[in-house]
N, CA, C and O atoms as a Tripos MOL2 file, in Angstrom:
@<TRIPOS>MOLECULE
protein
  204   203    51     0     0
PROTEIN
NO_CHARGES

@<TRIPOS>ATOM
      1 N          49.2470  -19.5290   11.5150 N.3       1 UNK1
      2 CA         50.8210  -20.0580   12.3920 C.3       1 UNK1
      3 C          51.1190  -21.4440   11.9130 C.2       1 UNK1
      4 O          52.3060  -21.6240   11.6430 O.2       1 UNK1
      5 N          50.2900  -22.5030   11.7380 N.am      2 UNK2
      6 CA         50.8120  -23.8520   11.2350 C.3       2 UNK2
      7 C          51.2840  -23.8510   10.0030 C.2       2 UNK2
      8 O          51.9930  -24.7900    9.6430 O.2       2 UNK2
      9 N          51.0100  -22.9110    9.2250 N.am      3 UNK3
     10 CA         51.8280  -23.0440    8.0250 C.3       3 UNK3
     11 C          52.9870  -22.3440    7.8540 C.2       3 UNK3
     12 O          53.7940  -22.6150    6.9650 O.2       3 UNK3
     13 N          53.1480  -21.3230    8.7720 N.am      4 UNK4
     14 CA         54.5910  -20.5920    9.2280 C.3       4 UNK4
     15 C          55.2430  -22.0050    9.7110 C.2       4 UNK4
     16 O          56.1050  -22.4680    8.9640 O.2       4 UNK4
     17 N          55.0010  -22.5430   10.5790 N.am      5 UNK5
     18 CA         55.5610  -23.8690   11.4610 C.3       5 UNK5
     19 C          55.9510  -24.7630   10.3020 C.2       5 UNK5
     20 O          57.1360  -25.0830   10.2090 O.2       5 UNK5
     21 N          55.2840  -25.0940    9.6220 N.am      6 UNK6
     22 CA         55.4050  -26.1590    8.4640 C.3       6 UNK6
     23 C          56.6630  -25.6890    7.6550 C.2       6 UNK6
     24 O          57.5870  -26.4770    7.4590 O.2       6 UNK6
     25 N          56.6960  -24.4310    7.1950 N.am      7 UNK7
     26 CA         57.6180  -23.7080    6.3580 C.3       7 UNK7
     27 C          58.8460  -23.6520    7.1480 C.2       7 UNK7
     28 O          59.8450  -23.8770    6.4660 O.2       7 UNK7
     29 N          59.0730  -23.4120    8.4200 N.am      8 UNK8
     30 CA         60.3130  -22.9170    9.3400 C.3       8 UNK8
     31 C          60.7310  -24.5690    9.5270 C.2       8 UNK8
     32 O          61.9510  -24.6800    9.6510 O.2       8 UNK8
     33 N          60.0810  -25.7360    9.5700 N.am      9 UNK9
     34 CA         60.3540  -27.0220    9.7860 C.3       9 UNK9
     35 C          61.2640  -27.5020    8.4130 C.2       9 UNK9
     36 O          62.2930  -28.1690    8.3110 O.2       9 UNK9
     37 N          60.4820  -26.9120    7.5280 N.am     10 UNK10
     38 CA         61.4190  -27.4080    6.1480 C.3      10 UNK10
     39 C          62.5570  -26.9010    6.2850 C.2      10 UNK10
     40 O          63.5470  -27.6270    6.3710 O.2      10 UNK10
     41 N          62.6530  -25.3860    6.3390 N.am     11 UNK11
     42 CA         64.1250  -25.1140    6.4260 C.3      11 UNK11
     43 C          64.7440  -25.5500    7.5360 C.2      11 UNK11
     44 O          65.9530  -25.3410    7.4350 O.2      11 UNK11
     45 N          64.4540  -26.0570    8.5380 N.am     12 UNK12
     46 CA         64.9450  -26.5400    9.8050 C.3      12 UNK12
     47 C          65.6570  -27.7170    9.3830 C.2      12 UNK12
     48 O          66.8790  -27.8140    9.4940 O.2      12 UNK12
     49 N          64.8960  -28.6430    8.8870 N.am     13 UNK13
     50 CA         65.3590  -30.1630    8.2830 C.3      13 UNK13
     51 C          66.5370  -29.6440    7.1300 C.2      13 UNK13
     52 O          67.7360  -29.8690    7.2920 O.2      13 UNK13
     53 N          66.0760  -29.0380    6.1480 N.am     14 UNK14
     54 CA         66.7010  -29.0220    4.8050 C.3      14 UNK14
     55 C          68.0210  -27.9330    4.8420 C.2      14 UNK14
     56 O          69.1280  -28.3200    4.4660 O.2      14 UNK14
     57 N          67.8230  -26.6670    5.2840 N.am     15 UNK15
     58 CA         68.4680  -25.7540    5.7250 C.3      15 UNK15
     59 C          69.7850  -25.9040    6.8530 C.2      15 UNK15
     60 O          70.9970  -25.7850    6.6720 O.2      15 UNK15
     61 N          69.1980  -26.1340    7.7600 N.am     16 UNK16
     62 CA         70.2520  -26.1550    8.9150 C.3      16 UNK16
     63 C          71.0190  -27.4990    9.2950 C.2      16 UNK16
     64 O          71.8750  -27.4780   10.1800 O.2      16 UNK16
     65 N          70.7030  -28.6510    8.6190 N.am     17 UNK17
     66 CA         70.8590  -30.0680    8.8590 C.3      17 UNK17
     67 C          72.2570  -30.1040    8.4160 C.2      17 UNK17
     68 O          72.9250  -30.9720    8.9770 O.2      17 UNK17
     69 N          72.8080  -29.4520    7.6360 N.am     18 UNK18
     70 CA         74.4320  -29.5500    6.9670 C.3      18 UNK18
     71 C          75.1480  -28.5700    7.7880 C.2      18 UNK18
     72 O          76.3670  -28.5300    7.6200 O.2      18 UNK18
     73 N          74.5650  -27.6750    8.7460 N.am     19 UNK19
     74 CA         75.3810  -26.8700    9.5400 C.3      19 UNK19
     75 C          75.4600  -27.4000   10.7520 C.2      19 UNK19
     76 O          76.5640  -27.2510   11.2760 O.2      19 UNK19
     77 N          74.7350  -27.9190   11.3220 N.am     20 UNK20
     78 CA         74.5790  -28.3690   12.7730 C.3      20 UNK20
     79 C          74.9010  -30.0220   12.9030 C.2      20 UNK20
     80 O          74.1730  -30.8640   12.3790 O.2      20 UNK20
     81 N          76.0340  -30.3310   13.6360 N.am     21 UNK21
     82 CA         76.2180  -31.5020   14.0340 C.3      21 UNK21
     83 C          75.3150  -32.6650   14.2880 C.2      21 UNK21
     84 O          75.2690  -33.7860   13.7810 O.2      21 UNK21
     85 N          74.6020  -32.0730   15.2290 N.am     22 UNK22
     86 CA         73.1080  -32.5760   15.9440 C.3      22 UNK22
     87 C          72.0890  -31.7400   16.0770 C.2      22 UNK22
     88 O          71.9420  -30.9430   17.0030 O.2      22 UNK22
     89 N          71.3160  -31.9160   15.0900 N.am     23 UNK23
     90 CA         70.2640  -30.8970   14.8580 C.3      23 UNK23
     91 C          69.0740  -31.5880   15.8320 C.2      23 UNK23
     92 O          68.5850  -32.7140   15.7470 O.2      23 UNK23
     93 N          68.8000  -30.5550   16.7450 N.am     24 UNK24
     94 CA         67.5380  -31.1700   17.5800 C.3      24 UNK24
     95 C          66.3910  -31.3910   16.7700 C.2      24 UNK24
     96 O          66.3780  -31.1070   15.5720 O.2      24 UNK24
     97 N          65.5830  -31.8080   17.2780 N.am     25 UNK25
     98 CA         64.0690  -32.2390   16.8940 C.3      25 UNK25
     99 C          63.2610  -30.9620   16.7570 C.2      25 UNK25
    100 O          63.2500  -30.0900   17.6250 O.2      25 UNK25
    101 N          62.5780  -30.9000   15.6030 N.am     26 UNK26
    102 CA         62.2760  -29.1620   15.5230 C.3      26 UNK26
    103 C          60.9490  -29.0950   16.2950 C.2      26 UNK26
    104 O          60.4720  -28.0240   16.6690 O.2      26 UNK26
    105 N          60.4880  -30.0560   16.4730 N.am     27 UNK27
    106 CA         58.8950  -30.2430   17.4220 C.3      27 UNK27
    107 C          59.0420  -30.1650   18.7020 C.2      27 UNK27
    108 O          58.2600  -29.5480   19.4260 O.2      27 UNK27
    109 N          60.1790  -30.8570   19.1540 N.am     28 UNK28
    110 CA         60.7410  -30.7340   20.4800 C.3      28 UNK28
    111 C          60.8910  -29.1740   20.8250 C.2      28 UNK28
    112 O          60.2270  -28.5330   21.6400 O.2      28 UNK28
    113 N          62.0540  -28.6710   19.8980 N.am     29 UNK29
    114 CA         62.3460  -27.1140   20.1590 C.3      29 UNK29
    115 C          61.0440  -26.1830   20.5380 C.2      29 UNK29
    116 O          60.8690  -25.3650   21.4410 O.2      29 UNK29
    117 N          60.0510  -26.7380   19.2730 N.am     30 UNK30
    118 CA         59.0120  -25.7510   18.9850 C.3      30 UNK30
    119 C          58.1990  -25.8190   20.6020 C.2      30 UNK30
    120 O          58.0720  -24.7630   21.2220 O.2      30 UNK30
    121 N          57.6980  -27.0860   21.1790 N.am     31 UNK31
    122 CA         57.3080  -27.3840   22.1960 C.3      31 UNK31
    123 C          58.0950  -26.7600   23.5860 C.2      31 UNK31
    124 O          57.4540  -26.4770   24.5980 O.2      31 UNK31
    125 N          59.2110  -26.6320   23.5100 N.am     32 UNK32
    126 CA         59.9960  -26.1740   24.6000 C.3      32 UNK32
    127 C          59.9960  -24.6910   24.4630 C.2      32 UNK32
    128 O          60.2040  -24.0680   25.5040 O.2      32 UNK32
    129 N          59.8180  -24.0680   23.4600 N.am     33 UNK33
    130 CA         59.6100  -22.7610   23.3610 C.3      33 UNK33
    131 C          58.2280  -22.0130   23.8350 C.2      33 UNK33
    132 O          58.0910  -20.9040   24.3520 O.2      33 UNK33
    133 N          57.2740  -22.9770   23.4920 N.am     34 UNK34
    134 CA         56.1450  -22.7700   24.0310 C.3      34 UNK34
    135 C          55.5970  -22.7330   25.3640 C.2      34 UNK34
    136 O          54.8000  -21.9570   25.8910 O.2      34 UNK34
    137 N          56.3140  -23.9280   25.8600 N.am     35 UNK35
    138 CA         56.4430  -24.0390   27.1990 C.3      35 UNK35
    139 C          56.9920  -23.0270   28.2660 C.2      35 UNK35
    140 O          56.4440  -22.8270   29.3500 O.2      35 UNK35
    141 N          58.1940  -22.3850   27.8110 N.am     36 UNK36
    142 CA         58.8710  -21.2720   28.2910 C.3      36 UNK36
    143 C          58.2060  -19.8740   27.9950 C.2      36 UNK36
    144 O          58.4800  -18.9260   28.7320 O.2      36 UNK36
    145 N          57.2570  -19.7090   26.8330 N.am     37 UNK37
    146 CA         56.8370  -18.4890   26.7920 C.3      37 UNK37
    147 C          55.3980  -18.5730   27.6660 C.2      37 UNK37
    148 O          54.8570  -17.4810   27.8400 O.2      37 UNK37
    149 N          54.8190  -19.5810   28.1510 N.am     38 UNK38
    150 CA         53.6610  -19.6360   28.8080 C.3      38 UNK38
    151 C          54.1220  -19.4900   30.3700 C.2      38 UNK38
    152 O          53.4800  -18.7440   31.1090 O.2      38 UNK38
    153 N          55.3250  -20.2700   30.8870 N.am     39 UNK39
    154 CA         55.8160  -20.0310   32.3130 C.3      39 UNK39
    155 C          56.1890  -18.1270   32.5540 C.2      39 UNK39
    156 O          55.7930  -17.4820   33.5240 O.2      39 UNK39
    157 N          57.0070  -17.5720   31.4170 N.am     40 UNK40
    158 CA         57.0600  -16.3260   31.2540 C.3      40 UNK40
    159 C          55.8340  -15.3650   31.1480 C.2      40 UNK40
    160 O          55.8280  -14.2300   31.6230 O.2      40 UNK40
    161 N          54.9660  -15.8460   30.5840 N.am     41 UNK41
    162 CA         53.6670  -14.9310   30.4910 C.3      41 UNK41
    163 C          52.7650  -15.0290   32.0460 C.2      41 UNK41
    164 O          52.0010  -14.1640   32.4760 O.2      41 UNK41
    165 N          53.1270  -16.3790   32.7220 N.am     42 UNK42
    166 CA         52.5020  -16.4340   33.8830 C.3      42 UNK42
    167 C          53.3080  -15.6200   34.9790 C.2      42 UNK42
    168 O          52.6550  -14.9260   35.7590 O.2      42 UNK42
    169 N          54.6760  -15.6640   35.0830 N.am     43 UNK43
    170 CA         55.6320  -14.9490   35.9240 C.3      43 UNK43
    171 C          55.0890  -13.1030   35.5050 C.2      43 UNK43
    172 O          54.5830  -12.2750   36.2640 O.2      43 UNK43
    173 N          55.3680  -13.0040   34.3640 N.am     44 UNK44
    174 CA         55.0120  -11.4240   33.7400 C.3      44 UNK44
    175 C          53.6400  -10.8100   34.3990 C.2      44 UNK44
    176 O          53.5770   -9.6860   34.8970 O.2      44 UNK44
    177 N          52.5880  -11.7100   34.3200 N.am     45 UNK45
    178 CA         51.2740  -11.2840   34.8030 C.3      45 UNK45
    179 C          51.0780  -11.2190   36.5330 C.2      45 UNK45
    180 O          50.4200  -10.4180   37.1960 O.2      45 UNK45
    181 N          51.7700  -12.1830   36.8990 N.am     46 UNK46
    182 CA         52.1580  -12.0820   38.3920 C.3      46 UNK46
    183 C          52.9450  -10.7750   38.9060 C.2      46 UNK46
    184 O          52.5490  -10.1380   39.8820 O.2      46 UNK46
    185 N          53.8630  -10.4990   38.3180 N.am     47 UNK47
    186 CA         54.4550   -9.2760   38.6460 C.3      47 UNK47
    187 C          53.6040   -8.1680   38.5530 C.2      47 UNK47
    188 O          53.5350   -7.3550   39.4750 O.2      47 UNK47
    189 N          52.9520   -8.0630   37.5270 N.am     48 UNK48
    190 CA         52.1730   -6.8690   37.2850 C.3      48 UNK48
    191 C          51.0990   -6.7690   38.1400 C.2      48 UNK48
    192 O          50.6810   -5.6560   38.4590 O.2      48 UNK48
    193 N          50.4050   -8.1620   38.7090 N.am     49 UNK49
    194 CA         49.4130   -8.0690   39.4910 C.3      49 UNK49
    195 C          49.6610   -7.3210   41.0570 C.2      49 UNK49
    196 O          48.8900   -6.6320   41.7250 O.2      49 UNK49
    197 N          51.1510   -7.7960   41.3380 N.am     50 UNK50
    198 CA         51.3800   -7.5720   42.8240 C.3      50 UNK50
    199 C          52.2700   -6.1010   42.8450 C.2      50 UNK50
    200 O          52.8320   -5.6150   43.8270 O.2      50 UNK50
    201 N          52.2250   -5.6040   41.5900 N.am     51 UNK51
    202 CA         52.5610   -4.1270   41.7950 C.3      51 UNK51
    203 C          51.6210   -3.0710   42.2000 C.2      51 UNK51
    204 O          52.0150   -1.9120   42.3330 O.2      51 UNK51
@<TRIPOS>BOND
     1     1     2 1
     2     2     3 1
     3     3     4 2
     4     3     5 am
     5     5     6 1
     6     6     7 1
     7     7     8 2
     8     7     9 am
     9     9    10 1
    10    10    11 1
    11    11    12 2
    12    11    13 am
    13    13    14 1
    14    14    15 1
    15    15    16 2
    16    15    17 am
    17    17    18 1
    18    18    19 1
    19    19    20 2
    20    19    21 am
    21    21    22 1
    22    22    23 1
    23    23    24 2
    24    23    25 am
    25    25    26 1
    26    26    27 1
    27    27    28 2
    28    27    29 am
    29    29    30 1
    30    30    31 1
    31    31    32 2
    32    31    33 am
    33    33    34 1
    34    34    35 1
    35    35    36 2
    36    35    37 am
    37    37    38 1
    38    38    39 1
    39    39    40 2
    40    39    41 am
    41    41    42 1
    42    42    43 1
    43    43    44 2
    44    43    45 am
    45    45    46 1
    46    46    47 1
    47    47    48 2
    48    47    49 am
    49    49    50 1
    50    50    51 1
    51    51    52 2
    52    51    53 am
    53    53    54 1
    54    54    55 1
    55    55    56 2
    56    55    57 am
    57    57    58 1
    58    58    59 1
    59    59    60 2
    60    59    61 am
    61    61    62 1
    62    62    63 1
    63    63    64 2
    64    63    65 am
    65    65    66 1
    66    66    67 1
    67    67    68 2
    68    67    69 am
    69    69    70 1
    70    70    71 1
    71    71    72 2
    72    71    73 am
    73    73    74 1
    74    74    75 1
    75    75    76 2
    76    75    77 am
    77    77    78 1
    78    78    79 1
    79    79    80 2
    80    79    81 am
    81    81    82 1
    82    82    83 1
    83    83    84 2
    84    83    85 am
    85    85    86 1
    86    86    87 1
    87    87    88 2
    88    87    89 am
    89    89    90 1
    90    90    91 1
    91    91    92 2
    92    91    93 am
    93    93    94 1
    94    94    95 1
    95    95    96 2
    96    95    97 am
    97    97    98 1
    98    98    99 1
    99    99   100 2
   100    99   101 am
   101   101   102 1
   102   102   103 1
   103   103   104 2
   104   103   105 am
   105   105   106 1
   106   106   107 1
   107   107   108 2
   108   107   109 am
   109   109   110 1
   110   110   111 1
   111   111   112 2
   112   111   113 am
   113   113   114 1
   114   114   115 1
   115   115   116 2
   116   115   117 am
   117   117   118 1
   118   118   119 1
   119   119   120 2
   120   119   121 am
   121   121   122 1
   122   122   123 1
   123   123   124 2
   124   123   125 am
   125   125   126 1
   126   126   127 1
   127   127   128 2
   128   127   129 am
   129   129   130 1
   130   130   131 1
   131   131   132 2
   132   131   133 am
   133   133   134 1
   134   134   135 1
   135   135   136 2
   136   135   137 am
   137   137   138 1
   138   138   139 1
   139   139   140 2
   140   139   141 am
   141   141   142 1
   142   142   143 1
   143   143   144 2
   144   143   145 am
   145   145   146 1
   146   146   147 1
   147   147   148 2
   148   147   149 am
   149   149   150 1
   150   150   151 1
   151   151   152 2
   152   151   153 am
   153   153   154 1
   154   154   155 1
   155   155   156 2
   156   155   157 am
   157   157   158 1
   158   158   159 1
   159   159   160 2
   160   159   161 am
   161   161   162 1
   162   162   163 1
   163   163   164 2
   164   163   165 am
   165   165   166 1
   166   166   167 1
   167   167   168 2
   168   167   169 am
   169   169   170 1
   170   170   171 1
   171   171   172 2
   172   171   173 am
   173   173   174 1
   174   174   175 1
   175   175   176 2
   176   175   177 am
   177   177   178 1
   178   178   179 1
   179   179   180 2
   180   179   181 am
   181   181   182 1
   182   182   183 1
   183   183   184 2
   184   183   185 am
   185   185   186 1
   186   186   187 1
   187   187   188 2
   188   187   189 am
   189   189   190 1
   190   190   191 1
   191   191   192 2
   192   191   193 am
   193   193   194 1
   194   194   195 1
   195   195   196 2
   196   195   197 am
   197   197   198 1
   198   198   199 1
   199   199   200 2
   200   199   201 am
   201   201   202 1
   202   202   203 1
   203   203   204 2
@<TRIPOS>SUBSTRUCTURE
     1 UNK1         2 RESIDUE 1 A UNK
     2 UNK2         6 RESIDUE 1 A UNK
     3 UNK3        10 RESIDUE 1 A UNK
     4 UNK4        14 RESIDUE 1 A UNK
     5 UNK5        18 RESIDUE 1 A UNK
     6 UNK6        22 RESIDUE 1 A UNK
     7 UNK7        26 RESIDUE 1 A UNK
     8 UNK8        30 RESIDUE 1 A UNK
     9 UNK9        34 RESIDUE 1 A UNK
    10 UNK10       38 RESIDUE 1 A UNK
    11 UNK11       42 RESIDUE 1 A UNK
    12 UNK12       46 RESIDUE 1 A UNK
    13 UNK13       50 RESIDUE 1 A UNK
    14 UNK14       54 RESIDUE 1 A UNK
    15 UNK15       58 RESIDUE 1 A UNK
    16 UNK16       62 RESIDUE 1 A UNK
    17 UNK17       66 RESIDUE 1 A UNK
    18 UNK18       70 RESIDUE 1 A UNK
    19 UNK19       74 RESIDUE 1 A UNK
    20 UNK20       78 RESIDUE 1 A UNK
    21 UNK21       82 RESIDUE 1 A UNK
    22 UNK22       86 RESIDUE 1 A UNK
    23 UNK23       90 RESIDUE 1 A UNK
    24 UNK24       94 RESIDUE 1 A UNK
    25 UNK25       98 RESIDUE 1 A UNK
    26 UNK26      102 RESIDUE 1 A UNK
    27 UNK27      106 RESIDUE 1 A UNK
    28 UNK28      110 RESIDUE 1 A UNK
    29 UNK29      114 RESIDUE 1 A UNK
    30 UNK30      118 RESIDUE 1 A UNK
    31 UNK31      122 RESIDUE 1 A UNK
    32 UNK32      126 RESIDUE 1 A UNK
    33 UNK33      130 RESIDUE 1 A UNK
    34 UNK34      134 RESIDUE 1 A UNK
    35 UNK35      138 RESIDUE 1 A UNK
    36 UNK36      142 RESIDUE 1 A UNK
    37 UNK37      146 RESIDUE 1 A UNK
    38 UNK38      150 RESIDUE 1 A UNK
    39 UNK39      154 RESIDUE 1 A UNK
    40 UNK40      158 RESIDUE 1 A UNK
    41 UNK41      162 RESIDUE 1 A UNK
    42 UNK42      166 RESIDUE 1 A UNK
    43 UNK43      170 RESIDUE 1 A UNK
    44 UNK44      174 RESIDUE 1 A UNK
    45 UNK45      178 RESIDUE 1 A UNK
    46 UNK46      182 RESIDUE 1 A UNK
    47 UNK47      186 RESIDUE 1 A UNK
    48 UNK48      190 RESIDUE 1 A UNK
    49 UNK49      194 RESIDUE 1 A UNK
    50 UNK50      198 RESIDUE 1 A UNK
    51 UNK51      202 RESIDUE 1 A UNK
């Protein structure tokens, strides 16, 4: 997984930098996505257990 993220980070910095005026920090975006997926997993598991 880390190798895939490192590859994506390289593309993020090289491939997208010229396309986006203000490119957000890759690591911050990944952290936010991970946090969002964790919250989503908790909500979904709570919904399933209440059904």
